[in-house]
Biotite code that builds the C-alpha atoms (Angstrom):
import biotite.structure as struc

atoms = struc.array([
    struc.Atom([-39.874, 28.776, -8.453], chain_id="A", res_id=1, res_name="MET", atom_name="CA", element="C"),
    struc.Atom([-43.379, 27.729, -9.459], chain_id="A", res_id=2, res_name="ARG", atom_name="CA", element="C"),
    struc.Atom([-45.506, 25.275, -7.563], chain_id="A", res_id=3, res_name="ALA", atom_name="CA", element="C"),
    struc.Atom([-45.991, 21.926, -9.323], chain_id="A", res_id=4, res_name="PRO", atom_name="CA", element="C"),
    struc.Atom([-49.121, 21.705, -11.420], chain_id="A", res_id=5, res_name="SER", atom_name="CA", element="C"),
    struc.Atom([-50.124, 18.311, -10.115], chain_id="A", res_id=6, res_name="GLY", atom_name="CA", element="C"),
    struc.Atom([-49.666, 16.603, -13.467], chain_id="A", res_id=7, res_name="LEU", atom_name="CA", element="C"),
    struc.Atom([-46.286, 15.204, -12.359], chain_id="A", res_id=8, res_name="PHE", atom_name="CA", element="C"),
    struc.Atom([-46.417, 14.975, -8.565], chain_id="A", res_id=9, res_name="PRO", atom_name="CA", element="C"),
    struc.Atom([-43.304, 14.549, -6.503], chain_id="A", res_id=10, res_name="GLY", atom_name="CA", element="C"),
    struc.Atom([-39.707, 14.558, -7.587], chain_id="A", res_id=11, res_name="SER", atom_name="CA", element="C"),
    struc.Atom([-39.058, 14.291, -11.283], chain_id="A", res_id=12, res_name="SER", atom_name="CA", element="C"),
    struc.Atom([-35.670, 12.628, -10.742], chain_id="A", res_id=13, res_name="ARG", atom_name="CA", element="C"),
    struc.Atom([-35.375, 9.048, -9.533], chain_id="A", res_id=14, res_name="PRO", atom_name="CA", element="C"),
    struc.Atom([-33.484, 8.376, -6.323], chain_id="A", res_id=15, res_name="THR", atom_name="CA", element="C"),
    struc.Atom([-31.188, 5.360, -6.320], chain_id="A", res_id=16, res_name="TYR", atom_name="CA", element="C"),
    struc.Atom([-29.844, 4.169, -2.993], chain_id="A", res_id=17, res_name="ARG", atom_name="CA", element="C"),
    struc.Atom([-27.473, 1.333, -2.202], chain_id="A", res_id=18, res_name="GLU", atom_name="CA", element="C"),
    struc.Atom([-29.379, -1.305, -0.214], chain_id="A", res_id=19, res_name="PRO", atom_name="CA", element="C"),
    struc.Atom([-26.251, -2.320, 1.725], chain_id="A", res_id=20, res_name="HIS", atom_name="CA", element="C"),
    struc.Atom([-23.756, 0.555, 1.668], chain_id="A", res_id=21, res_name="PRO", atom_name="CA", element="C"),
    struc.Atom([-20.097, -0.218, 2.256], chain_id="A", res_id=22, res_name="ALA", atom_name="CA", element="C"),
    struc.Atom([-18.796, 1.812, 5.173], chain_id="A", res_id=23, res_name="GLY", atom_name="CA", element="C"),
    struc.Atom([-15.307, 2.981, 5.999], chain_id="A", res_id=24, res_name="ALA", atom_name="CA", element="C"),
    struc.Atom([-14.931, 0.584, 8.940], chain_id="A", res_id=25, res_name="GLY", atom_name="CA", element="C"),
    struc.Atom([-15.263, -2.653, 6.952], chain_id="A", res_id=26, res_name="PRO", atom_name="CA", element="C"),
    struc.Atom([-13.112, -1.200, 4.171], chain_id="A", res_id=27, res_name="LEU", atom_name="CA", element="C"),
    struc.Atom([-10.291, -0.398, 6.591], chain_id="A", res_id=28, res_name="LEU", atom_name="CA", element="C"),
    struc.Atom([-10.668, -3.809, 8.238], chain_id="A", res_id=29, res_name="ALA", atom_name="CA", element="C"),
    struc.Atom([-10.295, -5.453, 4.835], chain_id="A", res_id=30, res_name="GLY", atom_name="CA", element="C"),
    struc.Atom([-7.256, -3.320, 4.033], chain_id="A", res_id=31, res_name="LEU", atom_name="CA", element="C"),
    struc.Atom([-5.643, -4.300, 7.321], chain_id="A", res_id=32, res_name="GLY", atom_name="CA", element="C"),
    struc.Atom([-6.461, -7.989, 6.934], chain_id="A", res_id=33, res_name="ALA", atom_name="CA", element="C"),
    struc.Atom([-5.139, -8.009, 3.384], chain_id="A", res_id=34, res_name="GLY", atom_name="CA", element="C"),
    struc.Atom([-1.941, -6.241, 4.410], chain_id="A", res_id=35, res_name="ALA", atom_name="CA", element="C"),
    struc.Atom([-1.317, -8.703, 7.247], chain_id="A", res_id=36, res_name="VAL", atom_name="CA", element="C"),
    struc.Atom([-2.091, -11.644, 4.924], chain_id="A", res_id=37, res_name="TRP", atom_name="CA", element="C"),
    struc.Atom([0.389, -10.478, 2.274], chain_id="A", res_id=38, res_name="LEU", atom_name="CA", element="C"),
    struc.Atom([3.029, -9.614, 4.858], chain_id="A", res_id=39, res_name="THR", atom_name="CA", element="C"),
    struc.Atom([2.857, -13.061, 6.442], chain_id="A", res_id=40, res_name="LEU", atom_name="CA", element="C"),
    struc.Atom([3.057, -14.868, 3.117], chain_id="A", res_id=41, res_name="PHE", atom_name="CA", element="C"),
    struc.Atom([5.725, -12.547, 1.707], chain_id="A", res_id=42, res_name="GLY", atom_name="CA", element="C"),
    struc.Atom([7.891, -13.210, 4.770], chain_id="A", res_id=43, res_name="ALA", atom_name="CA", element="C"),
    struc.Atom([8.036, -16.905, 3.854], chain_id="A", res_id=44, res_name="LEU", atom_name="CA", element="C"),
    struc.Atom([10.190, -16.189, 0.793], chain_id="A", res_id=45, res_name="GLY", atom_name="CA", element="C"),
    struc.Atom([13.941, -16.455, 1.201], chain_id="A", res_id=46, res_name="ARG", atom_name="CA", element="C"),
    struc.Atom([14.855, -14.530, -1.949], chain_id="A", res_id=47, res_name="ASP", atom_name="CA", element="C"),
    struc.Atom([13.122, -12.359, -4.526], chain_id="A", res_id=48, res_name="LEU", atom_name="CA", element="C"),
    struc.Atom([11.701, -15.294, -6.468], chain_id="A", res_id=49, res_name="ALA", atom_name="CA", element="C"),
    struc.Atom([10.329, -16.899, -3.320], chain_id="A", res_id=50, res_name="GLY", atom_name="CA", element="C"),
    struc.Atom([8.869, -13.607, -2.138], chain_id="A", res_id=51, res_name="TYR", atom_name="CA", element="C"),
    struc.Atom([7.228, -13.016, -5.515], chain_id="A", res_id=52, res_name="ALA", atom_name="CA", element="C"),
    struc.Atom([5.724, -16.520, -5.756], chain_id="A", res_id=53, res_name="TRP", atom_name="CA", element="C"),
    struc.Atom([4.405, -16.419, -2.196], chain_id="A", res_id=54, res_name="TRP", atom_name="CA", element="C"),
    struc.Atom([2.927, -12.980, -2.866], chain_id="A", res_id=55, res_name="THR", atom_name="CA", element="C"),
    struc.Atom([1.289, -14.183, -6.089], chain_id="A", res_id=56, res_name="ILE", atom_name="CA", element="C"),
    struc.Atom([-0.279, -17.105, -4.226], chain_id="A", res_id=57, res_name="GLY", atom_name="CA", element="C"),
    struc.Atom([-1.424, -14.880, -1.378], chain_id="A", res_id=58, res_name="ALA", atom_name="CA", element="C"),
    struc.Atom([-2.932, -12.326, -3.785], chain_id="A", res_id=59, res_name="ALA", atom_name="CA", element="C"),
    struc.Atom([-4.827, -14.969, -5.770], chain_id="A", res_id=60, res_name="VAL", atom_name="CA", element="C"),
    struc.Atom([-6.221, -16.522, -2.602], chain_id="A", res_id=61, res_name="SER", atom_name="CA", element="C"),
    struc.Atom([-7.116, -13.063, -1.246], chain_id="A", res_id=62, res_name="ALA", atom_name="CA", element="C"),
    struc.Atom([-9.007, -12.260, -4.450], chain_id="A", res_id=63, res_name="TRP", atom_name="CA", element="C"),
    struc.Atom([-10.900, -15.547, -4.091], chain_id="A", res_id=64, res_name="ALA", atom_name="CA", element="C"),
    struc.Atom([-11.811, -14.571, -0.529], chain_id="A", res_id=65, res_name="VAL", atom_name="CA", element="C"),
    struc.Atom([-12.889, -11.139, -1.779], chain_id="A", res_id=66, res_name="ALA", atom_name="CA", element="C"),
    struc.Atom([-15.217, -12.810, -4.280], chain_id="A", res_id=67, res_name="LEU", atom_name="CA", element="C"),
    struc.Atom([-16.712, -14.955, -1.520], chain_id="A", res_id=68, res_name="VAL", atom_name="CA", element="C"),
    struc.Atom([-17.146, -11.896, 0.708], chain_id="A", res_id=69, res_name="LEU", atom_name="CA", element="C"),
    struc.Atom([-18.884, -10.092, -2.144], chain_id="A", res_id=70, res_name="THR", atom_name="CA", element="C"),
    struc.Atom([-21.318, -12.962, -2.628], chain_id="A", res_id=71, res_name="VAL", atom_name="CA", element="C"),
    struc.Atom([-21.988, -13.145, 1.112], chain_id="A", res_id=72, res_name="ILE", atom_name="CA", element="C"),
    struc.Atom([-22.690, -9.421, 1.178], chain_id="A", res_id=73, res_name="GLY", atom_name="CA", element="C"),
    struc.Atom([-19.721, -7.930, 3.028], chain_id="A", res_id=74, res_name="ASP", atom_name="CA", element="C"),
    struc.Atom([-18.668, -5.726, 0.136], chain_id="A", res_id=75, res_name="ARG", atom_name="CA", element="C"),
    struc.Atom([-16.728, -3.175, 2.169], chain_id="A", res_id=76, res_name="GLY", atom_name="CA", element="C"),
    struc.Atom([-14.361, -5.807, 3.501], chain_id="A", res_id=77, res_name="THR", atom_name="CA", element="C"),
    struc.Atom([-14.140, -7.402, 0.053], chain_id="A", res_id=78, res_name="ALA", atom_name="CA", element="C"),
    struc.Atom([-13.061, -4.104, -1.471], chain_id="A", res_id=79, res_name="VAL", atom_name="CA", element="C"),
    struc.Atom([-10.451, -3.600, 1.247], chain_id="A", res_id=80, res_name="GLY", atom_name="CA", element="C"),
    struc.Atom([-9.021, -7.094, 0.766], chain_id="A", res_id=81, res_name="VAL", atom_name="CA", element="C"),
    struc.Atom([-8.935, -6.664, -3.009], chain_id="A", res_id=82, res_name="ALA", atom_name="CA", element="C"),
    struc.Atom([-7.243, -3.259, -2.738], chain_id="A", res_id=83, res_name="LEU", atom_name="CA", element="C"),
    struc.Atom([-4.602, -4.532, -0.333], chain_id="A", res_id=84, res_name="ALA", atom_name="CA", element="C"),
    struc.Atom([-3.859, -7.610, -2.421], chain_id="A", res_id=85, res_name="SER", atom_name="CA", element="C"),
    struc.Atom([-3.664, -5.583, -5.623], chain_id="A", res_id=86, res_name="GLY", atom_name="CA", element="C"),
    struc.Atom([-1.289, -3.092, -4.038], chain_id="A", res_id=87, res_name="LEU", atom_name="CA", element="C"),
    struc.Atom([0.858, -5.856, -2.512], chain_id="A", res_id=88, res_name="GLY", atom_name="CA", element="C"),
    struc.Atom([1.045, -7.707, -5.818], chain_id="A", res_id=89, res_name="LEU", atom_name="CA", element="C"),
    struc.Atom([2.003, -4.472, -7.579], chain_id="A", res_id=90, res_name="SER", atom_name="CA", element="C"),
    struc.Atom([4.853, -3.919, -5.133], chain_id="A", res_id=91, res_name="VAL", atom_name="CA", element="C"),
    struc.Atom([6.135, -7.472, -5.604], chain_id="A", res_id=92, res_name="ALA", atom_name="CA", element="C"),
    struc.Atom([5.964, -7.187, -9.388], chain_id="A", res_id=93, res_name="MET", atom_name="CA", element="C"),
    struc.Atom([7.774, -3.834, -9.237], chain_id="A", res_id=94, res_name="ALA", atom_name="CA", element="C"),
    struc.Atom([10.662, -5.581, -7.442], chain_id="A", res_id=95, res_name="PHE", atom_name="CA", element="C"),
    struc.Atom([10.619, -8.363, -10.043], chain_id="A", res_id=96, res_name="VAL", atom_name="CA", element="C"),
    struc.Atom([10.618, -5.835, -12.882], chain_id="A", res_id=97, res_name="ALA", atom_name="CA", element="C"),
    struc.Atom([13.436, -3.886, -11.255], chain_id="A", res_id=98, res_name="GLY", atom_name="CA", element="C"),
    struc.Atom([15.578, -7.020, -10.999], chain_id="A", res_id=99, res_name="ARG", atom_name="CA", element="C"),
    struc.Atom([14.714, -7.985, -14.567], chain_id="A", res_id=100, res_name="TRP", atom_name="CA", element="C"),
    struc.Atom([15.641, -4.536, -15.889], chain_id="A", res_id=101, res_name="ILE", atom_name="CA", element="C"),
    struc.Atom([18.955, -4.344, -14.029], chain_id="A", res_id=102, res_name="THR", atom_name="CA", element="C"),
    struc.Atom([20.204, -7.916, -14.600], chain_id="A", res_id=103, res_name="THR", atom_name="CA", element="C"),
    struc.Atom([18.437, -8.839, -17.860], chain_id="A", res_id=104, res_name="GLN", atom_name="CA", element="C"),
    struc.Atom([17.436, -12.105, -16.166], chain_id="A", res_id=105, res_name="ASP", atom_name="CA", element="C"),
    struc.Atom([13.824, -13.019, -15.333], chain_id="A", res_id=106, res_name="TRP", atom_name="CA", element="C"),
    struc.Atom([13.904, -13.795, -11.584], chain_id="A", res_id=107, res_name="PRO", atom_name="CA", element="C"),
    struc.Atom([10.800, -15.995, -11.409], chain_id="A", res_id=108, res_name="LEU", atom_name="CA", element="C"),
    struc.Atom([12.200, -19.002, -13.294], chain_id="A", res_id=109, res_name="TRP", atom_name="CA", element="C"),
])
């Protein structure tokens, strides 16, 4: 390896660093908070349609909170909340799709 000539001092590659990195702790806290939020709202439904509608409402409100957390600067928690709400909504919609496939009747109306 040759010594630099002095024409281009220092590193030739730029270094980009995140000014506020998202750590594992806030991410896991957001995942836990989102899971508790969806569990509490999903428990309010008496049947599949009620469970699905409560979960849809909880997921939309959780995504709104994730947007607010992102603007505030707590991006790790925002990512955790968004991941939990997306996963919870996917589970609810899988149950809806399963009912729709087996009975040929859309359960949300």
